[in-house]
C-alpha positions as CSV (number, residue, x, y, z in Angstrom):
1,M,21.9,79.6,89.6
2,S,25.0,79.8,87.4
3,R,28.4,79.6,88.9
4,I,31.0,82.3,88.3
5,N,34.7,82.0,88.5
6,R,35.5,85.3,90.2
7,R,33.4,87.8,92.1
8,A,35.4,91.0,91.8
9,F,32.5,92.9,90.4
10,L,30.3,91.8,93.3
11,R,32.9,92.8,95.9
12,A,33.2,96.2,94.1
13,G,29.5,96.7,94.5
14,A,29.5,95.7,98.1
15,A,32.4,98.1,98.9
16,T,30.0,101.0,98.2
17,L,27.7,99.9,101.0
18,A,27.8,101.1,104.6
19,V,30.8,99.2,106.0
20,P,33.9,100.9,104.6
21,A,36.1,99.8,107.5
22,L,35.4,96.1,106.6
23,T,36.5,96.4,102.9
24,R,39.9,98.1,103.1
25,F,41.9,95.0,104.1
26,R,43.1,92.1,102.0
27,S,44.6,89.6,104.4
28,A,47.7,87.7,103.7
29,H,45.7,84.6,104.6
30,A,43.3,84.8,101.6
31,A,42.3,81.3,100.5
32,T,44.4,79.8,97.7
33,Y,42.2,76.9,96.8
34,G,39.6,78.9,94.9
35,L,36.0,77.6,95.4
36,P,35.4,75.3,98.4
37,K,34.7,71.7,97.5
38,R,32.4,71.0,100.4
39,M,30.6,72.5,103.4
40,L,30.5,71.5,107.1
41,V,28.1,73.1,109.6
42,L,28.9,72.8,113.3
43,H,26.1,73.8,115.7
44,S,26.1,74.2,119.5
45,P,22.7,75.0,121.1
46,Q,21.5,77.7,123.5
47,G,23.6,80.6,122.3
48,T,26.7,81.7,124.2
49,V,27.9,84.2,126.8
50,M,28.3,87.2,124.5
51,R,30.7,89.1,126.8
52,D,33.1,86.1,126.7
53,W,32.5,85.3,123.0
54,V,33.1,88.7,121.3
55,P,36.7,89.3,120.2
56,T,38.6,92.5,121.1
57,G,40.9,94.6,118.8
58,S,40.6,95.4,115.2
59,I,39.7,93.6,112.0
60,E,43.0,91.9,111.4
61,D,44.6,92.4,114.9
62,F,42.2,90.9,117.3
63,A,42.2,88.7,120.3
64,L,39.6,85.9,120.6
65,G,37.3,85.9,123.6
66,P,37.6,83.2,126.3
67,I,34.9,81.1,124.8
68,T,36.4,81.0,121.3
69,S,40.0,80.9,122.6
70,P,40.3,77.2,121.6
71,L,40.3,78.4,118.0
72,A,43.5,80.5,118.6
73,P,45.8,78.0,116.7
74,F,43.6,78.6,113.6
75,Q,43.1,82.4,114.0
76,D,44.7,82.9,110.6
77,R,42.3,80.5,109.0
78,I,39.0,81.8,110.4
79,I,36.6,84.7,110.1
80,V,34.7,85.8,113.2
81,V,31.4,87.4,112.3
82,A,29.5,89.5,114.9
83,G,26.4,91.5,114.5
84,C,24.2,89.4,112.1
85,D,20.6,89.1,113.2
86,N,18.1,86.4,112.5
87,K,15.2,88.6,111.6
88,M,12.7,85.9,110.7
89,P,11.1,85.4,114.2
90,G,9.6,88.8,113.8
91,Y,7.5,87.5,110.9
92,N,5.9,84.6,112.9
93,S,2.8,84.9,115.0
94,V,2.9,81.4,116.6
95,G,5.4,79.1,118.3
96,N,7.6,79.5,121.3
97,A,11.0,81.1,121.2
98,H,12.8,77.9,120.5
99,Y,10.6,77.0,117.5
100,N,11.1,80.5,116.2
101,A,14.8,80.4,116.4
102,N,15.6,76.7,115.6
103,Q,13.4,76.6,112.5
104,T,14.4,79.9,111.0
105,F,18.0,80.8,111.7
106,L,19.4,78.5,108.9
107,T,16.4,78.7,106.6
108,G,16.1,82.4,106.5
109,R,12.3,82.1,106.3
110,P,9.3,82.4,108.6
111,F,7.3,79.3,109.3
112,A,5.6,77.5,106.3
113,A,2.2,78.5,107.8
114,Q,1.2,80.5,110.9
115,D,-0.5,77.5,112.4
116,S,0.5,76.5,116.0
117,A,-0.6,72.9,115.3
118,A,1.7,72.5,112.3
119,I,4.8,74.5,112.9
120,S,7.5,73.9,110.3
121,A,10.4,75.6,108.7
122,G,9.4,77.6,105.6
123,G,12.0,76.0,103.3
124,P,15.4,74.4,103.1
125,S,18.3,75.5,105.3
126,I,21.4,77.0,103.7
127,E,23.5,73.8,103.8
128,Q,20.7,71.9,101.9
129,V,20.6,74.6,99.2
130,I,24.3,74.1,98.8
131,A,24.0,70.3,98.9
132,S,21.5,70.3,96.1
133,R,24.1,72.0,93.9
134,I,27.5,70.5,94.9
135,S,26.7,67.1,96.4
136,T,24.5,65.4,93.7
137,E,27.0,62.7,92.6
138,T,28.3,61.4,95.9
139,P,27.0,58.3,97.6
140,F,25.1,60.5,100.1
141,P,23.7,63.9,99.2
142,R,24.4,65.0,102.8
143,L,25.4,63.4,106.1
144,D,24.1,64.6,109.4
145,F,25.4,63.7,112.9
146,A,24.1,64.5,116.4
147,I,26.0,64.2,119.6
148,G,23.6,63.0,122.2
149,G,19.8,62.7,121.9
150,S,17.6,59.8,122.6
151,D,18.9,56.2,122.2
152,N,16.0,54.4,120.5
153,G,18.2,51.6,119.2
154,T,18.0,52.7,115.5
155,G,21.1,54.9,115.5
156,F,19.0,57.8,114.2
157,F,17.7,60.8,116.1
158,T,14.8,62.8,114.7
159,P,14.1,65.9,116.8
160,T,10.9,67.8,117.0
161,E,11.3,71.3,118.5
162,S,15.0,71.1,117.9
163,S,14.9,70.7,114.2
164,Y,17.7,72.9,113.1
165,F,18.4,71.6,109.6
166,W,15.7,71.2,106.9
167,I,15.5,69.5,103.5
168,D,12.4,71.6,102.9
169,A,9.2,72.8,104.6
170,Y,7.7,69.9,106.7
171,D,10.9,67.9,106.0
172,P,13.3,68.0,108.9
173,V,16.7,66.3,108.8
174,S,17.3,63.1,110.8
175,Y,20.7,62.5,112.3
176,F,23.1,59.6,113.0
177,N,23.6,59.7,116.8
178,D,25.2,56.3,117.3
179,P,28.8,56.5,115.9
180,V,29.1,52.7,115.5
181,L,25.9,52.4,113.5
182,A,26.8,55.5,111.6
183,S,30.1,54.0,110.5
184,L,28.5,50.7,109.5
185,R,25.8,52.4,107.4
186,I,28.2,54.8,105.7
187,F,31.2,52.6,105.1
188,G,29.8,49.1,105.4
189,D,31.1,46.2,107.5
190,A,34.7,45.3,106.7
191,S,34.2,41.9,108.3
192,V,31.5,40.9,105.8
193,A,32.7,39.4,102.5
194,P,32.0,41.5,99.4
195,A,29.5,38.9,98.0
196,D,27.5,39.0,101.3
197,Q,27.6,42.8,101.3
198,W,26.1,42.8,97.8
199,A,23.4,40.3,98.8
200,E,22.5,42.4,101.8
201,R,22.4,45.6,99.7
202,A,20.1,43.8,97.2
203,T,17.8,42.7,100.0
204,R,17.6,46.2,101.4
205,A,17.0,47.7,98.0
206,S,14.2,45.1,97.4
207,V,12.5,46.1,100.6
208,L,12.7,49.8,99.7
209,G,11.2,48.8,96.3
210,G,8.3,47.3,98.1
211,V,7.9,50.5,100.1
212,L,7.7,52.5,96.8
213,A,5.1,50.1,95.4
214,N,3.0,50.7,98.5
215,F,3.4,54.4,98.0
216,D,2.0,54.1,94.5
217,A,-1.0,52.1,95.7
218,L,-1.7,54.7,98.4
219,S,-1.3,57.8,96.4
220,P,-4.7,57.9,94.6
221,S,-6.6,57.9,97.9
222,L,-4.8,61.0,99.2
223,S,-5.6,64.7,99.0
224,S,-3.4,66.7,96.6
225,E,-1.5,68.2,99.5
226,D,-0.8,64.8,101.1
227,R,0.0,63.3,97.8
228,S,2.6,66.0,97.2
229,R,4.3,65.2,100.5
230,L,4.2,61.5,99.8
231,D,5.8,62.1,96.4
232,A,8.6,64.1,98.0
233,H,9.2,61.3,100.5
234,A,9.1,58.7,97.7
235,E,11.8,60.6,95.8
236,K,14.1,60.3,98.9
237,V,13.3,56.6,99.3
238,A,14.0,56.0,95.6
239,A,17.4,57.8,95.9
240,L,18.2,55.7,99.0
241,E,17.3,52.6,97.1
242,A,19.7,53.5,94.3
243,R,22.5,54.3,96.7
244,I,22.1,51.0,98.6
245,A,22.0,49.0,95.4
246,S,25.2,50.6,94.1
247,G,27.1,50.4,97.4
248,T,29.2,53.2,98.9
249,G,32.5,52.5,97.2
250,A,35.9,51.6,98.7
251,C,36.9,53.5,101.7
252,T,38.5,52.5,105.0
253,P,36.2,53.3,107.9
254,P,37.7,54.7,111.1
255,T,38.5,52.4,114.0
256,L,36.1,53.3,116.8
257,S,36.9,52.7,120.5
258,L,34.1,53.2,123.1
259,P,34.0,52.2,126.8
260,S,31.8,49.3,127.9
261,D,29.6,51.6,129.9
262,Y,29.1,54.1,127.1
263,D,25.7,55.9,126.9
264,L,25.3,57.7,123.6
265,A,22.4,59.7,125.0
266,D,24.4,61.5,127.6
267,D,28.1,60.9,127.2
268,D,28.7,63.8,124.9
269,D,32.4,64.0,125.9
270,V,32.9,60.4,124.6
271,T,30.7,60.8,121.5
272,A,32.1,64.0,120.2
273,P,35.6,62.9,119.1
274,V,34.4,59.5,117.9
275,M,31.6,61.0,115.8
276,A,34.1,63.5,114.5
277,D,36.2,60.6,113.2
278,V,33.3,59.2,111.3
279,L,32.3,62.6,109.9
280,I,35.9,63.6,108.8
281,T,36.5,60.2,107.2
282,A,33.3,60.4,105.3
283,L,34.3,63.9,103.9
284,A,37.8,62.7,103.1
285,C,36.4,59.7,101.2
286,D,34.0,61.9,99.3
287,M,31.0,60.1,100.6
288,T,29.3,63.5,100.6
289,R,30.1,67.1,100.0
290,V,27.9,68.5,102.8
291,A,27.7,67.5,106.4
292,T,26.4,68.8,109.7
293,L,27.3,68.0,113.3
294,H,25.4,69.4,116.3
295,F,25.0,68.8,120.0
296,A,21.5,67.5,120.5
297,N,21.5,67.8,124.3
298,G,20.5,71.4,124.5
299,H,17.9,71.0,127.3
300,S,19.5,69.1,130.2
301,P,23.2,68.3,129.7
302,T,25.1,68.3,133.0
303,F,28.7,68.4,131.8
304,P,30.2,66.2,134.5
305,W,33.5,66.2,132.7
306,L,33.8,69.9,133.4
307,T,33.3,69.7,137.2
308,A,37.0,69.7,138.0
309,R,37.5,72.7,135.7
310,N,34.7,74.5,137.6
311,G,36.5,74.2,140.9
312,G,34.9,70.9,141.9
313,S,31.3,72.3,141.5
314,P,28.8,71.1,139.0
315,I,28.2,73.3,136.0
316,V,24.5,73.2,136.7
317,D,24.0,73.7,140.5
318,P,21.0,71.6,141.4
319,S,20.2,73.9,144.4
320,L,19.7,76.8,141.9
321,F,18.5,75.2,138.6
322,D,16.8,72.0,137.7
323,V,18.4,71.8,134.3
324,W,20.9,73.6,132.0
325,H,18.0,75.0,130.0
326,T,16.7,76.9,133.0
327,M,20.2,78.1,133.9
328,V,20.9,79.6,130.5
329,H,17.6,81.4,130.6
330,A,18.8,83.3,133.6
331,D,21.3,86.2,133.6
332,Y,24.9,85.1,133.4
333,Q,25.8,82.3,135.9
334,A,29.3,81.3,136.8
335,G,30.3,78.2,134.9
336,M,28.2,78.8,131.8
337,E,31.3,80.1,129.9
338,L,33.1,76.8,130.6
339,A,30.4,74.8,128.9
340,Y,30.3,77.1,125.9
341,Q,34.1,77.1,125.7
342,W,34.0,73.3,125.7
343,Y,31.9,73.3,122.5
344,Y,34.6,75.3,120.8
345,E,37.2,72.9,122.1
346,Q,35.4,70.2,120.1
347,W,35.2,72.4,117.0
348,A,38.9,73.2,117.3
349,A,39.7,69.5,117.5
350,I,37.7,69.0,114.3
351,L,39.6,71.8,112.5
352,E,42.9,70.3,113.7
353,Q,42.0,66.8,112.4
354,M,40.8,68.3,109.1
355,A,44.1,70.2,108.8
356,N,45.9,66.9,109.1
357,T,43.8,65.0,106.6
358,T,43.8,64.9,102.8
359,D,40.8,64.1,100.7
360,A,40.3,61.6,97.9
361,D,42.0,64.1,95.5
362,G,45.0,64.6,97.7
363,D,43.9,68.1,98.8
364,N,44.0,69.3,102.4
365,L,40.6,68.8,103.9
366,L,40.4,72.1,105.9
367,D,41.8,74.2,103.0
368,T,39.0,72.9,100.7
369,T,36.0,72.9,103.1
370,L,33.9,75.9,104.1
371,V,33.2,75.4,107.8
372,M,30.6,77.4,109.7
373,M,30.3,77.3,113.5
374,V,27.0,78.8,114.7
375,S,24.3,78.8,117.4
376,E,20.6,79.6,117.0
377,F,20.7,82.2,119.8
378,S,23.3,84.7,120.9
379,S,22.2,84.1,124.5
380,G,20.1,81.4,126.2
381,R,17.7,84.3,127.0
382,H,16.3,83.8,123.5
383,W,18.3,86.5,121.8
384,N,18.0,86.3,118.0
385,R,20.3,89.3,117.4
386,N,24.1,89.1,116.9
387,L,24.3,85.4,116.4
388,P,27.7,83.9,117.2
389,I,29.2,82.9,113.8
390,V,32.7,81.7,112.9
391,L,33.8,80.7,109.4
392,A,36.8,78.6,108.8
393,G,38.8,76.7,106.1
394,C,38.0,77.9,102.5
395,V,35.5,80.7,102.2
396,G,36.1,81.3,98.5
397,D,38.0,84.4,97.8
398,A,37.4,85.8,101.3
399,P,40.5,86.8,103.2
400,L,40.9,84.8,106.4
401,G,42.2,85.9,109.8
402,R,39.6,88.6,110.3
403,W,37.0,89.7,112.8
404,L,34.1,91.4,111.1
405,D,32.0,93.4,113.5
406,Y,28.6,94.6,112.3
407,R,27.2,95.3,115.8
408,P,25.4,98.6,116.3
409,G,26.6,98.7,119.9
410,S,28.7,97.1,122.7
411,V,27.9,94.1,124.8
412,D,26.7,96.5,127.5
413,D,24.3,98.0,125.0
414,Y,22.9,94.6,124.1
415,E,22.6,93.8,127.8
416,A,20.8,97.0,128.5
417,A,18.4,96.3,125.6
418,N,17.8,92.7,126.8
419,G,19.1,91.6,123.4
420,Y,16.7,93.8,121.4
421,L,19.3,95.8,119.6
422,D,18.7,95.5,115.9
423,S,21.6,95.4,113.5
424,A,21.4,96.6,109.9
425,Y,22.6,93.2,108.8
426,S,21.0,89.8,108.7
427,T,22.0,86.1,108.6
428,N,20.2,85.9,105.2
429,Q,22.9,88.2,103.8
430,L,25.6,85.9,105.3
431,Y,24.0,83.0,103.4
432,V,24.0,84.9,100.2
433,S,27.7,85.5,100.8
434,L,28.3,81.8,101.4
435,L,26.5,80.9,98.1
436,Q,28.7,83.4,96.3
437,A,31.8,81.9,98.1
438,F,30.9,78.7,96.3
439,G,30.8,80.6,93.0
440,Y,27.1,81.1,92.6
441,S,25.6,84.4,91.5
442,D,22.7,84.4,94.1
443,E,21.7,87.9,95.3
444,A,19.0,86.7,97.8
445,F,18.4,83.8,100.2
446,G,15.2,82.9,102.0
447,Y,12.5,85.4,102.7
448,T,12.8,88.8,101.1
449,A,10.9,92.0,101.9
450,D,11.5,95.7,101.3
451,E,12.3,96.4,104.9
452,L,15.0,93.6,105.1
453,P,18.6,94.2,104.2
454,A,19.4,92.6,100.8
455,G,22.3,91.1,98.9
456,P,25.5,89.7,100.4
457,L,27.1,90.7,103.7
458,P,29.2,93.7,102.8
459,G,33.0,93.2,103.3
460,L,32.9,89.5,103.8
461,L,34.1,88.4,100.3
């Protein structure tokens, strides 16, 4: 798609749609940097407590809820979006609620095939579409980080059911989940002499060259479908070979400090700020233009660091629930809001660090990055309506410091409907708006059908 410098004509068209209250205001905090230079997606799992997440007040005069209150110092640099539904699970006939949410809420598509034995996202997620356009000349097309997840000794985490981000159908993203290894693989080892680094890169590239040769030998014996998948994988290996051979450029890696008893699989409170250092340094050094960070421990985190805040009681009471996953499936339980709030504390810390960092061009990192904070559910009870979404930083021409409320009813109405309260707006429309915020002329994203709302999200840009 072509990029356009301004989108006034698109906004004029959107203003005629059904949200006049959202289009009257032009905030004093409109972005001054023009198009965003990069994108960062921050994901926390298992939804939220809607009653404590939704702001109160009006579009430009609003108070954040208790869960999002850590973002208060950045209220004039964010847009809170309520009332966007992920409508894609309704087009699937297989898979449990988590597959249906995790593999659709960022791709905007039903599964690639309605086959319970081969469930996959139906296409790339929104950040991958943007990466394919703006992050093609950086050392890494994208960088992905997980907080927690299994420690298999490789420094990488490849989820199955919890595959939130997708390169394409049948191609889930793998994440760095060891901050030390992530730093080494992104920035290199400062203790190794340049000549030795070059030799190591050459060796690694040679190994990958051998892998590609094996692919060529194997390809003729495969079916056309398997050959297509192998070719796609070979393209990624070839790109990795080229990046390794050329090196990652000159950039000072962050200094990491971890306790001797650190457990990357469970110590989320330790991992979060350290991994954020790696991520923010990589963005500032222009190692990539697109990155993601998410909490991988969605099933059984215990949040021991929040026990004192919870009056000395564990967040997950073992006498009531075996794991966090069971707890969030129940109706509201005391302490849940503290865990969800803690996620936003980590996001606020990232925004603060970005606001105090300049990139390789000397620009403020936050002012030139489109940041999206999101969860796959609006409640751990598998609600796909009214996803919790916060945008921050540079959202193109969009005025900041706003709360855009597209909900068809109150929190009480959602509770009474057990989450089944359909909005007239979809996350697909949000992603169209994000593409337009980057200067592209897209009018659709993901799956389209006559019964689905089309175009950008009215009133956002």
